[in-house]
C-alpha positions, 0 to 999 in steps of 0.5 A: 500500500502506498503512502497516499493509500494509507493516508486515504484509509485513515481519512476515510475512517475519520470522516466516517466517525465524524459523520456518524456523530451527526447521524450520517455515514461516510457515503454522505460526505464527499472527499475532494482531494486537493491536488494542486501542485501534485503530479498526475501520477499521485492523483492516479494513486489517490484514484486507485485508493478510492478517491473520485473527486479532485480539486484544483486551484488553477485552471491551467493545472487542471487542464494538464492533469485532465489531459493525462487522466482523461475523463475518469475523475470528477474535477472541482475548481476550488480556487479563485476563478478569473473571468477569462478562464471560464471558457476552459472549465465548461467541458470537464468541471463538475463543480465550481466552489468559488463563485464569488462575484456577479461579474463572474456569474455573468461571464459563466452565463455568457460562455455557457450560452455559447456552448449550450451547456450549464455549470454547477456552482457553489457561492463562496462566502467571506464568512470572516470578512477578511480583506485578503479573501474573496467571497460574498459577505453574509449580509449580501448573500440573499441579493446575490442568490436572487441575481444569479438565480435568474440566470439560466445556465448556472445551477446554484448547488450550495455554499462554500467558505474558507474561515480564518486561519485557526490554531486549533480545529475547534476554533472555526466551529462558530464559522462552520455553524453559521454557514450551516444555518445559512445553508439551511435557510437558503436551501428552503428557497433554492431546492437545488442546494445540495452541498455545503463545502467546509473543512480542510486537512486541519479541521475537516472533522469539526466541519463535518460535525457542524454539518459540512458534506463536502471536505477539501483535503490536500495535505492529509492526502498527499503530504506537505507541498514542496512549494 
């Protein structure tokens, strides 16, 4: 068994244990392996160990790996997306996690119209109102959802957030709890809401226990990045 396979086996057990605390199971939580900066061979090892969902921050990196690995995987874009890169993700990305501004939504709508396709997306919130992070503020979420919901080509599938850096995993529970409340509130209005994307390598258990059903795990799968 490779180191990556061993890491994934441990993560699977931890995800299952955390999910069971909320009356769910491992199958109720999607593990997105964050594969930025790792090569296609490492992604292939993770696939062999049972992971089907992979998250990339940069469109160019996603395109290179997809060319090697073809269409056997579910690709997610989890980092900030430049408007001029939208046209490159419409054929192979199953979920955009970082819809963070109206101009991006408008470009997605425009490019999808050209290609006759749709794109599923999560709205990224800046839940900690950090000046260095992208995302919609909580008080602006309702209006943003209204503006995007009239677009025919974007399927709003839920919410995503990256809380402020924390010293301990439990430090972000208040943010996770707030995100779950927002998700529950707007799910009643937007029935396609399905995913709450919270939690990374250091805090995914706390995120799951607070209601997340998508976790984005990189270091715990592939090891520390070299750059």
